[in-house]
C-alpha angles and dihedrals in degrees: 000000000000089000091054091050091049092051091047092049091049092050092051093048091050090052092052091049093056090050089057097051115151118253127220089261092051090056105037109016125243144276115276138193111273089227089064093057114123091202143354123243118199110205118206133178090266093059114102093175143346127218122233133166126239110272091014117140113215136171111228119202117193131158094350093307128102137199132181115217138181109215099212100127132109100242116097122209104029120203109229090222087067093061108021126070 
């Protein structure tokens, strides 16, 4: 009987975990208005990384394209290819 209860408890906990799966925004942050950017970062071929603070809004310019992003996600570091076109 204890074994059945343990299996049932495990099954219920696994179900609740899948319902609380992290979204893209939870991991990486989200797009922001360019006017809210605290600074602009120009990315060139020589850049290996850029430093940003959690909850910072920056405008990233790379290859003639730009994106504004609020870095409020859980994932650190964030690959720019995940957020920039």
